[in-house]
PAZA-628402 format. One record per residue: residue number from 1; residue in three letters; x, y negated, z negated of N, C-alpha, C in turn. Coordinates in steps of 0.02 Angstrom, whole numbers, plus 50000, padded with zeros to 5 digits. Layout:
# residues N
+-----+------+-------+-------+-------+-------+-------+-------+-------+-------+-------+
: seq : type :   npx :   npy :   npz :  capx :  capy :  capz :   cpx :   cpy :   cpz :
+-----+------+-------+-------+-------+-------+-------+-------+-------+-------+-------+
: NUM :  ALA :     X :     Y :     Z :     X :     Y :     Z :     X :     Y :     Z :
...
+-----+------+-------+-------+-------+-------+-------+-------+-------+-------+-------+
This chain:
# residues 119
+-----+------+-------+-------+-------+-------+-------+-------+-------+-------+-------+
: seq : type :   npx :   npy :   npz :  capx :  capy :  capz :   cpx :   cpy :   cpz :
+-----+------+-------+-------+-------+-------+-------+-------+-------+-------+-------+
:   1 :  MET : 50122 : 50517 : 50388 : 50096 : 50465 : 50344 : 50101 : 50395 : 50376 :
:   2 :  LEU : 50161 : 50379 : 50401 : 50171 : 50318 : 50438 : 50185 : 50335 : 50513 :
:   3 :  GLU : 50152 : 50299 : 50559 : 50164 : 50314 : 50628 : 50159 : 50253 : 50670 :
:   4 :  ALA : 50209 : 50238 : 50711 : 50205 : 50183 : 50760 : 50217 : 50218 : 50827 :
:   5 :  VAL : 50177 : 50193 : 50872 : 50183 : 50219 : 50944 : 50188 : 50159 : 50991 :
:   6 :  LYS : 50250 : 50152 : 51020 : 50261 : 50100 : 51067 : 50238 : 50032 : 51047 :
:   7 :  ALA : 50249 : 50019 : 50980 : 50231 : 49955 : 50948 : 50275 : 49899 : 50974 :
:   8 :  ARG : 50244 : 49845 : 50989 : 50282 : 49785 : 51014 : 50252 : 49724 : 50978 :
:   9 :  LYS : 50300 : 49682 : 50956 : 50280 : 49622 : 50920 : 50325 : 49562 : 50945 :
:  10 :  THR : 50296 : 49509 : 50964 : 50334 : 49450 : 50983 : 50311 : 49388 : 50939 :
:  11 :  TYR : 50357 : 49343 : 50933 : 50344 : 49280 : 50902 : 50363 : 49225 : 50951 :
:  12 :  GLY : 50314 : 49201 : 50992 : 50326 : 49156 : 51049 : 50369 : 49192 : 51099 :
:  13 :  ASP : 50427 : 49166 : 51115 : 50471 : 49198 : 51162 : 50518 : 49251 : 51131 :
:  14 :  VAL : 50515 : 49254 : 51066 : 50562 : 49305 : 51032 : 50528 : 49374 : 51027 :
:  15 :  VAL : 50563 : 49424 : 51049 : 50539 : 49493 : 51046 : 50566 : 49521 : 50981 :
:  16 :  ALA : 50524 : 49534 : 50931 : 50549 : 49560 : 50866 : 50553 : 49634 : 50867 :
:  17 :  LEU : 50502 : 49667 : 50903 : 50504 : 49740 : 50910 : 50482 : 49757 : 50978 :
:  18 :  GLU : 50515 : 49803 : 51011 : 50501 : 49822 : 51079 : 50498 : 49901 : 51083 :
:  19 :  GLY : 50436 : 49928 : 51087 : 50426 : 49999 : 51096 : 50446 : 50041 : 51037 :
:  20 :  LEU : 50430 : 50015 : 50979 : 50443 : 50056 : 50917 : 50405 : 50117 : 50914 :
:  21 :  ASP : 50442 : 50175 : 50910 : 50411 : 50241 : 50896 : 50442 : 50265 : 50834 :
:  22 :  LEU : 50398 : 50278 : 50782 : 50423 : 50296 : 50717 : 50370 : 50344 : 50687 :
:  23 :  SER : 50393 : 50396 : 50654 : 50350 : 50443 : 50620 : 50385 : 50462 : 50554 :
:  24 :  VAL : 50348 : 50445 : 50499 : 50374 : 50459 : 50431 : 50321 : 50502 : 50397 :
:  25 :  GLY : 50344 : 50564 : 50376 : 50296 : 50608 : 50341 : 50286 : 50588 : 50269 :
:  26 :  ALA : 50233 : 50613 : 50237 : 50220 : 50601 : 50164 : 50277 : 50632 : 50125 :
:  27 :  GLY : 50301 : 50592 : 50080 : 50356 : 50611 : 50031 : 50424 : 50600 : 50064 :
:  28 :  ASP : 50430 : 50581 : 50129 : 50497 : 50565 : 50158 : 50522 : 50502 : 50131 :
:  29 :  ALA : 50588 : 50494 : 50125 : 50617 : 50432 : 50105 : 50654 : 50403 : 50168 :
:  30 :  VAL : 50638 : 50341 : 50180 : 50666 : 50309 : 50244 : 50696 : 50240 : 50224 :
:  31 :  CYS : 50750 : 50225 : 50255 : 50781 : 50159 : 50246 : 50787 : 50124 : 50315 :
:  32 :  LEU : 50762 : 50064 : 50316 : 50774 : 50023 : 50379 : 50835 : 49980 : 50372 :
:  33 :  LEU : 50882 : 49991 : 50414 : 50944 : 49949 : 50413 : 50952 : 49910 : 50477 :
:  34 :  GLY : 50979 : 49851 : 50470 : 50992 : 49813 : 50530 : 51008 : 49741 : 50511 :
:  35 :  ALA : 51036 : 49707 : 50559 : 51055 : 49636 : 50550 : 50993 : 49593 : 50542 :
:  36 :  ASN : 51002 : 49532 : 50522 : 50946 : 49482 : 50522 : 50916 : 49483 : 50590 :
:  37 :  GLY : 50848 : 49485 : 50593 : 50817 : 49480 : 50658 : 50810 : 49547 : 50695 :
:  38 :  ALA : 50828 : 49600 : 50662 : 50823 : 49665 : 50693 : 50754 : 49696 : 50693 :
:  39 :  GLY : 50708 : 49669 : 50652 : 50639 : 49691 : 50656 : 50618 : 49729 : 50592 :
:  40 :  LYS : 50658 : 49730 : 50539 : 50641 : 49767 : 50477 : 50578 : 49740 : 50445 :
:  41 :  SER : 50579 : 49675 : 50434 : 50518 : 49642 : 50399 : 50459 : 49649 : 50445 :
:  42 :  THR : 50469 : 49639 : 50510 : 50410 : 49646 : 50556 : 50380 : 49716 : 50554 :
:  43 :  THR : 50427 : 49765 : 50552 : 50400 : 49834 : 50545 : 50361 : 49845 : 50483 :
:  44 :  THR : 50388 : 49821 : 50428 : 50353 : 49828 : 50363 : 50286 : 49791 : 50366 :
:  45 :  ASN : 50286 : 49731 : 50390 : 50225 : 49692 : 50393 : 50171 : 49723 : 50436 :
:  46 :  LEU : 50192 : 49757 : 50488 : 50146 : 49795 : 50530 : 50110 : 49850 : 50490 :
:  47 :  PHE : 50148 : 49889 : 50455 : 50118 : 49943 : 50415 : 50076 : 49917 : 50357 :
:  48 :  LEU : 50092 : 49859 : 50332 : 50050 : 49831 : 50278 : 49988 : 49795 : 50302 :
:  49 :  GLY : 49987 : 49786 : 50368 : 49924 : 49752 : 50399 : 49929 : 49677 : 50393 :
:  50 :  PHE : 49986 : 49648 : 50374 : 49996 : 49577 : 50371 : 49997 : 49548 : 50441 :
:  51 :  ILE : 50020 : 49586 : 50490 : 50018 : 49562 : 50564 : 49998 : 49620 : 50605 :
:  52 :  ALA : 49980 : 49605 : 50664 : 49955 : 49660 : 50710 : 50007 : 49666 : 50769 :
:  53 :  PRO : 50017 : 49727 : 50793 : 50060 : 49733 : 50850 : 50028 : 49701 : 50912 :
:  54 :  ASP : 50068 : 49673 : 50957 : 50043 : 49643 : 51018 : 50017 : 49700 : 51062 :
:  55 :  THR : 50054 : 49754 : 51066 : 50038 : 49816 : 51102 : 50057 : 49875 : 51063 :
:  56 :  GLY : 50036 : 49934 : 51078 : 50050 : 49993 : 51046 : 50005 : 50001 : 50983 :
:  57 :  SER : 50022 : 50047 : 50941 : 49982 : 50057 : 50880 : 50024 : 50079 : 50821 :
:  58 :  VAL : 49995 : 50061 : 50762 : 50027 : 50076 : 50700 : 49973 : 50108 : 50654 :
:  59 :  ARG : 49990 : 50159 : 50619 : 49944 : 50194 : 50579 : 49976 : 50214 : 50510 :
:  60 :  VAL : 49935 : 50210 : 50458 : 49955 : 50232 : 50391 : 49903 : 50287 : 50370 :
:  61 :  GLY : 49929 : 50348 : 50366 : 49884 : 50402 : 50350 : 49825 : 50409 : 50401 :
:  62 :  GLY : 49841 : 50394 : 50460 : 49788 : 50400 : 50513 : 49744 : 50338 : 50518 :
:  63 :  VAL : 49756 : 50287 : 50482 : 49711 : 50227 : 50476 : 49750 : 50171 : 50505 :
:  64 :  SER : 49717 : 50130 : 50545 : 49747 : 50067 : 50573 : 49747 : 50013 : 50518 :
:  65 :  PRO : 49806 : 49991 : 50499 : 49806 : 49938 : 50449 : 49777 : 49869 : 50471 :
:  66 :  THR : 49775 : 49863 : 50539 : 49747 : 49801 : 50567 : 49670 : 49802 : 50561 :
:  67 :  GLN : 49641 : 49861 : 50577 : 49570 : 49871 : 50577 : 49540 : 49883 : 50509 :
:  68 :  GLU : 49579 : 49920 : 50465 : 49556 : 49940 : 50399 : 49612 : 49930 : 50349 :
:  69 :  PRO : 49628 : 49868 : 50335 : 49685 : 49851 : 50292 : 49679 : 49880 : 50220 :
:  70 :  GLU : 49621 : 49879 : 50192 : 49612 : 49904 : 50124 : 49626 : 49980 : 50122 :
:  71 :  ALA : 49595 : 50017 : 50171 : 49605 : 50088 : 50174 : 49673 : 50107 : 50183 :
:  72 :  ALA : 49711 : 50068 : 50223 : 49781 : 50083 : 50234 : 49823 : 50070 : 50174 :
:  73 :  ARG : 49808 : 50014 : 50139 : 49851 : 49991 : 50081 : 49839 : 50040 : 50022 :
:  74 :  HIS : 49780 : 50073 : 50020 : 49768 : 50119 : 49964 : 49814 : 50183 : 49971 :
:  75 :  GLN : 49843 : 50190 : 50026 : 49885 : 50252 : 50038 : 49959 : 50239 : 50030 :
:  76 :  ILE : 49980 : 50176 : 50021 : 50051 : 50159 : 50015 : 50065 : 50113 : 49960 :
:  77 :  ALA : 50126 : 50104 : 49937 : 50147 : 50058 : 49886 : 50201 : 50015 : 49917 :
:  78 :  TYR : 50203 : 49952 : 49900 : 50252 : 49906 : 49925 : 50275 : 49861 : 49866 :
:  79 :  ILE : 50340 : 49856 : 49861 : 50368 : 49813 : 49807 : 50410 : 49760 : 49849 :
:  80 :  PRO : 50392 : 49698 : 49849 : 50432 : 49651 : 49888 : 50497 : 49634 : 49854 :
:  81 :  GLU : 50542 : 49605 : 49894 : 50608 : 49588 : 49870 : 50604 : 49540 : 49812 :
:  82 :  ASN : 50559 : 49492 : 49819 : 50549 : 49441 : 49764 : 50478 : 49449 : 49734 :
:  83 :  VAL : 50476 : 49479 : 49678 : 50412 : 49486 : 49642 : 50392 : 49423 : 49606 :
:  84 :  ALA : 50337 : 49396 : 49620 : 50316 : 49337 : 49586 : 50273 : 49352 : 49525 :
:  85 :  LEU : 50300 : 49340 : 49468 : 50260 : 49348 : 49406 : 50241 : 49280 : 49379 :
:  86 :  TYR : 50193 : 49278 : 49342 : 50170 : 49215 : 49310 : 50204 : 49203 : 49244 :
:  87 :  PRO : 50245 : 49152 : 49238 : 50284 : 49143 : 49174 : 50238 : 49126 : 49116 :
:  88 :  ALA : 50178 : 49102 : 49127 : 50136 : 49082 : 49070 : 50104 : 49145 : 49039 :
:  89 :  LEU : 50107 : 49201 : 49077 : 50074 : 49266 : 49056 : 50128 : 49310 : 49024 :
:  90 :  SER : 50107 : 49354 : 48979 : 50154 : 49404 : 48954 : 50160 : 49458 : 49003 :
:  91 :  GLY : 50208 : 49504 : 48992 : 50219 : 49559 : 49037 : 50153 : 49603 : 49044 :
:  92 :  ARG : 50121 : 49613 : 48991 : 50057 : 49652 : 48995 : 50005 : 49613 : 49030 :
:  93 :  GLU : 49999 : 49550 : 49020 : 49949 : 49510 : 49056 : 49962 : 49507 : 49132 :
:  94 :  ASN : 50025 : 49500 : 49150 : 50045 : 49506 : 49219 : 50025 : 49571 : 49251 :
:  95 :  LEU : 50041 : 49623 : 49216 : 50027 : 49692 : 49238 : 49949 : 49702 : 49245 :
:  96 :  CYS : 49913 : 49682 : 49200 : 49840 : 49691 : 49204 : 49811 : 49646 : 49262 :
:  97 :  TYR : 49838 : 49588 : 49266 : 49811 : 49541 : 49320 : 49826 : 49570 : 49386 :
:  98 :  LEU : 49888 : 49592 : 49400 : 49902 : 49621 : 49467 : 49864 : 49686 : 49475 :
:  99 :  ASP : 49853 : 49725 : 49425 : 49810 : 49784 : 49431 : 49740 : 49767 : 49452 :
: 100 :  GLU : 49714 : 49714 : 49424 : 49645 : 49688 : 49442 : 49645 : 49665 : 49514 :
: 101 :  LEU : 49696 : 49634 : 49536 : 49700 : 49611 : 49606 : 49695 : 49666 : 49655 :
: 102 :  CYS : 49722 : 49726 : 49633 : 49716 : 49785 : 49675 : 49649 : 49819 : 49673 :
: 103 :  GLY : 49602 : 49788 : 49636 : 49534 : 49813 : 49636 : 49520 : 49862 : 49579 :
: 104 :  HIS : 49564 : 49868 : 49534 : 49554 : 49912 : 49477 : 49524 : 49877 : 49419 :
: 105 :  GLN : 49480 : 49912 : 49382 : 49446 : 49879 : 49325 : 49469 : 49917 : 49259 :
: 106 :  ARG : 49534 : 49928 : 49248 : 49556 : 49965 : 49190 : 49575 : 49912 : 49133 :
: 107 :  ASP : 49564 : 49935 : 49071 : 49584 : 49889 : 49020 : 49657 : 49897 : 49001 :
: 108 :  GLU : 49682 : 49847 : 48964 : 49751 : 49844 : 48952 : 49777 : 49905 : 48914 :
: 109 :  VAL : 49740 : 49930 : 48867 : 49763 : 49990 : 48825 : 49770 : 50049 : 48871 :
: 110 :  PHE : 49723 : 50061 : 48916 : 49724 : 50117 : 48960 : 49786 : 50110 : 49007 :
: 111 :  LEU : 49795 : 50054 : 49035 : 49845 : 50042 : 49085 : 49915 : 50050 : 49053 :
: 112 :  VAL : 49929 : 50023 : 48994 : 49991 : 50031 : 48959 : 50003 : 50102 : 48940 :
: 113 :  ALA : 49951 : 50140 : 48918 : 49955 : 50210 : 48898 : 49980 : 50250 : 48961 :
: 114 :  GLN : 49952 : 50236 : 49019 : 49971 : 50270 : 49081 : 50043 : 50262 : 49094 :
: 115 :  LEU : 50066 : 50199 : 49086 : 50136 : 50184 : 49101 : 50182 : 50217 : 49050 :
: 116 :  GLU : 50159 : 50219 : 48987 : 50203 : 50251 : 48937 : 50208 : 50328 : 48949 :
: 117 :  GLU : 50154 : 50356 : 48973 : 50154 : 50430 : 48989 : 50201 : 50442 : 49048 :
: 118 :  ALA : 50206 : 50398 : 49095 : 50246 : 50407 : 49156 : 50320 : 50393 : 49142 :
: 119 :  ALA : 50334 : 50360 : 49086 : 50405 : 50343 : 49071 : 50446 : 50400 : 49047 :
+-----+------+-------+-------+-------+-------+-------+-------+-------+-------+-------+
């Protein structure tokens, strides 16, 4: 599902990742541990297509997140450490707005019903 082959990423003179080889199968649970600057966020950002590797390759379900970011993002979920919600919107309104940003055109009643079924 997630694959990195000899991925390298630098920021100026700082090497954030050097030769990252990683393979994570569908349904596997993985935790990235390391000190500040170890490359955890850089690795995550590569798979999300927010940044591109300098060398090597990164794939999500066989798709390059750099070349096809939407196709790659449709195969994974990401919840950031700090979720930004809009305080002027209700919980439902936030949910519907974020769902719409993902390209979905579902109405509020349908979306809430789906969540209630999953709970």
